[in-house]
LUMLO-910957 format. One record per residue: residue in three letters; x, y, z of N, C-alpha, C in turn. Coordinates in steps of 0.001 Angstrom, whole numbers, padded with zeros to 6 digits, always signed. Example, Ala and Ser with C-alpha at 12.3 -4.5 7.8 and 13.67 -1.06 7.14 Angstrom:
Ala+013190-005690+007800+012300-004500+007800+013200-003300+007800/Ser+012850-002250+007080+013670-001060+007140+012900+000030+007870/
END
This chain:
Met+114968+087041+101821+116580+087337+102566+116571+085930+103170/Asp+116040+084966+103034+117307+083451+103001+117668+082803+102534/Ser+117081+083405+100970+117008+083079+100049+119101+083426+099796/Ser+118503+084559+099679+120129+085256+099633+121319+084894+100841/Arg+120633+084583+101970+122163+084208+103129+122713+082865+102981/Glu+120940+081768+101782+121217+080359+101759+123088+081011+100629/Ile+122244+082293+099631+123838+081716+098544+124761+082327+098995/Lys+124778+082964+099917+126461+083505+099945+127178+082012+100648/Arg+126389+081792+101574+126979+080795+102551+127075+079433+101636/Arg+126532+079521+100810+127047+078335+099564+128540+079103+098013/Arg+128450+080082+098161+129193+080897+097809+131052+080432+098545/Thr+130332+080670+100067+131312+080864+100535+131935+079923+101437/Ser+131191+078581+101045+131202+076535+101180+132383+076553+099645/Asn+131589+077083+098640+132372+077083+097206+134268+077363+097351/Asp+134011+078409+098105+135325+078976+097670+136365+078493+098682/Ser+136171+078380+099805+136645+076918+100820+136927+075876+100098/Glu+136184+074789+099412+136699+073746+098752+137887+073991+097449/Val+137416+075259+097440+138339+075681+096377+139728+075971+096651/Leu+140341+076410+097547+141306+076751+098051+141860+075796+099181/Arg+140583+074570+099407+141487+073646+099817+141787+072111+099020/Cys+141648+072532+097250+141750+071693+095903+142932+072388+095756/Arg+143709+074029+096261+143982+074142+095232+145502+074049+095285/Ser+146904+073699+094326+147819+073842+094854+148936+074876+096020/Ile+149191+074346+097136+150072+076199+097586+151138+076539+097077/Ser+152074+075239+095987+153128+075850+095047+153181+075744+093526/Pro+153325+076873+093103+153449+077433+092999+152057+078599+094091/Pro+152336+079826+094427+151240+080308+094827+150996+081819+093679/Pro+149696+081856+093215+148933+082763+092600+149762+084303+092299/Lys+149820+084145+090745+150817+085681+090921+150514+086800+091832/Arg+148647+086951+092341+148131+087777+092665+149307+088100+093949/Leu+149628+087328+094337+150550+087166+095841+151605+087527+096137/Ala+152085+087572+094949+153867+087227+095027+154395+089139+095126/Ser+153856+089940+094998+153786+091298+095112+154199+091300+096417/Ala+152504+090739+097406+152626+091288+099236+153161+090428+098906/Leu+153854+089250+099666+154686+088132+099581+155781+088788+099192/Lys+156492+089876+098580+157732+090228+098645+157923+091267+099674/Gln+156973+091728+099311+156735+093385+099906+156834+092604+101969/His+156209+091332+101962+156003+091155+103418+157713+090952+103953/Val+158508+090260+102516+159472+089487+103027+160634+090753+103370/Gly+160630+092326+102278+161224+092394+102511+162995+092534+101407/Gly+163307+093970+100800+164898+093661+100771+164361+093695+099199/Pro+165336+094410+098733+165650+094884+097610+166355+093461+096442/Asn+166770+092291+097470+168014+091489+096958+166855+090296+096630/Ile+165328+090990+097506+164491+089068+097590+164018+088490+096141/Glu+164496+088055+095441+163674+087121+094164+162663+085777+094405/Leu+161358+085871+093764+160722+085398+093880+160279+084018+092694/Asn+160754+083676+092106+160654+082374+090881+159174+082098+091077/Ile+158096+082202+090218+156728+081890+089673+156923+080779+088682/Val+156007+079853+088330+155845+079058+087390+154066+079522+086652/Asp+153735+080458+085747+152612+080031+084768+152028+079155+083993/Lys+151092+078556+084028+150890+077851+082988+151097+078012+081967/Gly+151515+077599+080709+151331+077794+079142+152594+079757+079241/Lys+153015+079825+079949+154228+081325+079628+155268+080561+080303/Gly+155484+080012+081779+157350+079342+081599+158134+080261+082631/Pro+158973+079619+083481+159427+080313+084430+158985+081942+083798/Glu+158890+082982+085796+158989+084322+085008+159079+085238+086453/Thr+160986+085786+086510+161415+086124+087441+160642+088012+087903/Leu+160298+088029+089136+159864+088994+089883+161465+089041+090544/Ser+161387+090793+090587+162583+091210+090870+162542+092696+092061/Arg+162591+093396+092795+162607+094962+093231+163016+095638+093528/Asn+164641+095089+092202+165728+095110+092018+165688+095582+090879/Lys+166104+097243+090749+165736+098224+089251+166629+097559+088343/Ala+168140+096983+089276+169415+097479+087709+169095+095495+087095/Asn+167644+094964+088107+167948+093659+087358+168481+092601+087559/Thr+169362+092353+089020+171002+091617+089078+170175+090690+090568/Arg+170819+089761+090193+170113+088748+090707+171772+088721+092762/Ser+170764+088715+093734+171891+088938+094763+171467+088080+095203/Arg+172371+087207+095919+171658+086442+097127+172136+086030+098409/Arg+171491+086581+099330+172224+086559+100785+171665+084883+101206/Thr+172895+084514+101561+173144+083113+102467+173885+082886+103703/Val+173197+082999+104668+172988+082622+106151+173178+081076+106013/Ala+174804+080908+106856+174947+079611+107543+174128+079401+108986/Ser+174401+078628+108864+173320+077522+110358+174022+077453+111191/Pro+173413+077817+112034+174206+077183+113440+174268+076348+113834/Val+173631+075622+113571+173307+073936+113650+174070+073296+112346/Gln+175024+072290+113144+175504+071534+112719+175644+070171+112595/Leu+175874+069165+111495+175313+067874+111485+176789+066842+112074/Asn+175957+065870+112736+177143+065674+113321+177876+064430+112059/Phe+179449+064449+112011+180427+063116+110998+179692+061892+111449/Ile+179176+060763+110144+179152+059820+110203+180342+059025+109867/Glu+181337+058242+110028+181834+057729+108780+181531+056499+107828/Glu+180918+055423+108271+179699+055488+106874+179557+056025+105682/Leu+179386+057467+105539+179401+058120+104686+180007+058773+103616/Pro+179880+058756+102750+181328+059730+101247+181409+061336+102621/Ala+182662+061233+101668+183112+062900+102025+182075+064250+101528/Ala+181242+063732+100461+180241+065173+100005+179412+064581+100814/Ser+178846+064499+102269+178057+063348+102789+178423+064004+104128/Asn+179731+064082+104428+179829+064791+105530+180212+066357+105701/Val+180475+066965+104492+181002+068256+104705+180899+069297+105688/Asn+181665+069455+106354+181320+070904+107546+180203+070529+108920/Ala+180171+068638+108592+179867+068389+109652+181199+067939+111156/Val+180480+067741+112958+181253+067642+113298+181419+066023+113744/Ser+182666+065936+113839+182766+064970+115048+183001+064322+116989/Leu+182781+064180+117169+183307+064203+118666+184303+064200+119146/Gly+185121+063595+118293+186326+063716+118622+186769+064699+118327/Ser+186520+065822+117367+187399+066899+117705+186473+068337+118426/Ile+185664+067716+119571+185181+068369+120060+185726+068330+121973/Leu+186326+067166+121794+187232+066465+122610+188056+066226+122848/Ser+188986+066062+121500+190574+065639+121470+191111+066759+121458/Asp+190892+068341+121854+191684+069453+121784+192485+068708+123153/Pro+194159+069190+122938+194906+068798+124950+194459+070312+125175/Met+193880+071305+124990+193795+071960+125998+193096+072592+127075/Ile+192093+071282+126318+190907+070852+127586+191354+070697+128818/Lys+190675+071178+129878+191389+071699+131383+190226+070221+132326/Glu+189068+070523+131411+188212+070117+132934+186800+070521+131709/Cys+186277+069077+131474+184975+068827+130565+183656+068227+131741/Trp+182703+069095+131446+181501+068529+132012+180889+067957+130772/Leu+179688+066678+131098+178751+065573+130351+178327+065249+130943/Phe+176540+066455+130253+175738+066428+130760+174883+065003+129805/Asn+173770+063521+129723+173670+063066+128774+172673+061728+129748/Tyr+171724+061540+129195+171151+060387+129998+171848+058785+128988/Leu+172234+058294+128546+172610+057521+128306+174327+057602+127718/Phe+175226+056991+128731+176250+056442+128572+177130+055570+128341/Asp+178526+055452+127881+178905+054465+127257+180506+055082+127442/Met+180474+054889+128742+182101+055462+128697+183274+055721+128189/Asp+183262+053983+128062+184687+053927+127100+184884+054322+125451/Phe+183431+054617+125090+183625+055372+123625+184000+057016+123664/Ala+183264+057478+125439+183319+058479+125251+184818+059081+125621/Met+185514+058699+126588+186746+058781+126416+187694+058363+125807/Lys+187808+057691+124698+188649+057672+123722+189113+058637+122857/His+187955+059701+123023+187542+060538+122128+188433+061624+122697/Phe+188916+061690+123623+189839+062507+124367+191439+062700+123468/Asp+192584+063037+123331+193623+063289+123380+193819+062055+123906/Pro+194935+061416+124061+195603+059775+124323+196408+060875+125830/Asp+196978+061718+125090+198558+062255+126203+197868+063256+127821/Thr+196033+063708+127277+195383+064049+128234+194089+063944+128825/Arg+194191+062591+128096+192923+062058+128489+192734+061493+130079/Asp+194442+060751+130691+193955+060487+132165+193907+061865+132891/Ile+194078+062876+132727+194505+063607+133308+193189+064779+133556/Val+192360+065081+132331+190749+065718+132019+190223+065523+133097/Gln+189719+066077+133737+188854+066355+135320+187425+066600+134549/Val+186836+065079+133974+185977+064443+133816+184382+064285+134522/Lys+183022+065257+134601+182198+065834+135657+181043+064971+134698/Val+180828+064254+134820+179585+063139+133886+177891+062911+135178/Val+177109+063317+134513+176476+063911+134874+175295+063176+134072/His+173900+062606+134889+173686+061506+134253+172115+061740+135520/Gly+170780+061357+134830+169563+061518+136254+169127+059824+136572/Ser+170198+058975+135829+169571+057408+136607+169889+057346+138318/Trp+168864+058281+139260+169544+058218+139861+169373+056915+140889/Lys+168499+055889+140981+168134+055151+142087+168939+053840+141847/Arg+169014+053300+143219+170005+052186+142732+170410+051294+142144/Glu+169100+050966+142303+168594+050393+141362+168298+050260+139914/Asp+168538+051237+139151+168549+051741+138208+169725+050787+137092/Met+169799+050045+136355+170363+049466+135792+171545+050553+135059/Asn+170831+051326+134192+172284+052335+133491+173434+053086+134397/Gly+172448+053667+135785+172849+054311+136426+174355+052543+137719/Ile+173981+052359+137191+174484+050681+137633+176164+051328+136330/Gly+175522+051151+135351+176679+050623+134557+177398+051767+133920/Ile+176820+052746+134466+178241+054021+134630+178752+053752+135223/Glu+178608+053716+136208+179400+054143+137848+180202+052585+137789/Glu+179828+052011+137406+181176+050532+137043+181972+051106+135990/Ala+181615+050970+135458+182318+051530+133776+183292+053135+134177/Ala+182882+054345+135047+184070+054941+135476+184275+055171+136537/Lys+184285+053174+137091+185988+053793+138500+187336+053051+137333/Arg+187456+052879+135691+188265+052575+134782+189030+053652+134606/Tyr+188141+054805+134913+188782+056549+134569+188722+057196+136644/Pro+189804+056833+136848+190339+057742+137959+190118+059792+138226/Asn+189926+059844+136981+189800+061500+136772+188002+061631+137061/Ile+187444+060806+136638+186132+061246+136402+185490+061016+137692/Gln+184386+061876+137425+183421+061868+138648+182209+061778+138588/Ile+181633+061283+138850+180291+060935+138977+178592+061660+139950/Val+177871+062585+138872+177110+063325+139947+175456+063106+139188/Lys+175088+062628+140358+174010+062041+140112+172520+063093+140019/Ala+171451+063525+138616+170556+064409+138398+169309+063851+138953/Tyr+169166+064232+140485+167292+063972+140977+166257+064291+140180/Met+166190+062904+139113+164069+063404+137962+163329+062363+138646/Pro+162320+062354+139545+161604+061554+139669+160138+061214+139227/Glu+160694+061737+137564+159711+061917+136606+160480+061103+135531/Val+160172+060068+135072+160902+059733+134082+160465+060155+132597/Tyr+159564+060523+132738+158503+060173+130909+158637+061992+131346/Gly+158998+062720+130753+158207+063920+130350+159272+064972+130605/Thr+160625+064892+131303+161335+065420+131839+162367+065988+130865/His+163011+067186+131090+163307+067127+130311+165531+067117+130726/His+166400+066318+129580+167377+065861+130030+168154+066975+129244/Ser+169074+067100+129767+170020+068686+129200+171404+066967+128461/Lys+171520+067157+126868+171903+066934+126032+173358+067929+125882/Met+174400+067782+126922+175387+068766+126114+176803+068305+126890/Ile+177788+069704+126242+179208+069146+126743+179270+070901+127180/Val+180634+070424+128079+180893+072218+128901+182275+072154+128421/Leu+183363+072373+128532+184369+072887+127949+185134+073718+128768/Phe+186371+073174+129439+187022+074403+130531+188491+074007+129895/Lys+188791+075383+129858+190317+075147+128880+191762+075921+129866/His+192598+075010+129251+193852+075464+130119+193892+077015+130018/Asp+193842+077883+128893+193385+079230+128190+192176+080163+129039/Asp+192202+080048+129400+190652+080261+130454+189869+080813+129351/Leu+189574+079774+128156+188494+079539+127889+187109+078809+127888/Ala+185724+078658+127550+185190+077709+128063+184300+077994+126644/Gln+183440+076438+126540+182492+076380+125722+181914+075381+125934/Val+180601+075641+124928+178950+075053+125544+178888+074376+124642/Ile+178682+072484+123874+177983+073039+123169+176998+071670+123748/Leu+175688+071711+123032+174473+071494+123024+174371+070048+121148/Leu+173099+069060+121621+173836+067737+121117+171894+067158+121600/Thr+172166+066041+119946+170755+065758+119915+171249+064401+120981/Ala+172256+064201+120384+172659+062828+120683+172941+062485+122115/Asn+173237+060501+122966+173791+059844+123606+175321+059719+123554/Phe+176007+059869+124359+177123+059216+124467+177354+057993+124139/Ile+176549+057382+123397+177255+055971+122576+176936+055770+121340/Glu+177554+055419+121107+178186+055033+119800+177300+054829+119049/Arg+176056+054357+119067+174770+053650+118280+174346+055183+117595/Asp+174456+056069+118440+174020+057763+118281+174636+058478+116683/Trp+175629+058225+117065+176725+058378+116536+177109+057815+115287/Arg+176072+056802+114416+176637+056575+113052+174980+056907+113167/Met+173952+057563+112949+172850+058445+113029+172929+059754+113060/Ser+171993+060185+111960+171899+061545+111561+171927+062730+113594/Gln+172171+063582+113682+172380+064334+114884+172595+065626+114320/Ala+172349+067157+115290+172259+068782+115527+173629+068143+116766/Ile+174015+069524+116431+175097+069367+117448+175024+071241+117417/Trp+175196+072168+118228+175065+073652+118039+176079+073766+119117/Lys+177234+074671+119316+178563+074847+119771+178157+076868+119891/Thr+178719+077064+121073+178981+078162+121087+180226+078983+120731/Pro+181195+080164+120320+182162+080251+120128+182999+080276+121963/Leu+184419+080448+121601+185519+080200+122546+184631+080737+123206/Leu+184800+081019+124859+184336+082139+125609+185627+082882+126628/Pro+185677+083428+126613+186933+084377+127573+186477+083813+129369/Leu+187287+083982+129647+186287+084220+131438+186736+085827+131861/Gln+185465+086042+132680+184731+087607+132899+186176+087583+134092/Gln+186814+089038+133322+187668+089304+133960+187073+090682+135723/Gln+186165+091365+135785+185660+092314+135994+184425+091690+136774/Ala+184572+091726+138171+183827+091734+138673+182008+091857+138744/Thr+180760+091026+138570+179538+091642+138532+179059+090847+139496/Ile+177389+091672+139370+176814+091005+139978+176619+089370+139302/Pro+176226+088524+139764+176444+086638+139870+174116+086708+138995/Ser+174404+086429+138012+172761+086224+137265+172102+084709+138402/Phe+170819+084515+137629+170433+083440+138463+171208+082109+137731/Phe+171253+082411+136896+171687+081711+135888+172698+080912+136660/Phe+173899+081749+136747+175307+081702+136765+175067+081161+138058/Ile+174210+081252+139129+174074+080684+140548+173575+079350+140654/Ser+172656+079343+139479+172051+077861+139853+173042+076830+139171/Phe+172899+077002+138034+174265+076171+136823+175169+076256+137764/Val+176358+077259+138003+177671+077005+138393+178273+077121+139462/Val+177500+078112+140374+177968+077813+142047+176745+076744+142888/Val+176006+076040+142467+175011+075596+142992+175528+073771+142568/
END
């Protein structure tokens, strides 16, 4: 009894060691069918390299056609001036977001602000009339970041500073976000990974944008999100 248990234990140990040492790419052939069945779809193709036999293409498509579906990512990268055009394909610049002359009101949520850098991206003809709300978390009176933001904002009468109370400096969520309200009653929300400082926009950052959102025509019961985000 003890001998059989010991043999079984050794086999299990040896099998585990083999699995740990085996390369996970490409997957073994016996997993191809199960993997394709799991992901589904008649046009899914798996390319598997079999040593000594070369590439082998598996397809569930009876006509053996090669059809691939490409799904565009909802997240885009930022435009970086120092990079060539080939590296900025479909990239988004801060100017392309803020330079629309139809912007009536703009809310900027972030931690670090260079107000001159942010404001120069608005359309020159409307820069002084767009109502800009700057929301930051440097709420303490002695916080040099908050002091710098307020001093810079004095150069722009159309900027309103809003301090978000954040008692815990570390481990606290702070949104990097732009909310745009336009003269044609459209709105848009943009989420960022960058602060509003030039240094951040010279590095790779991620940007997610909603479509242009129309003003709701029919009155409905406001959601908790609406009350906490818009009303309060």
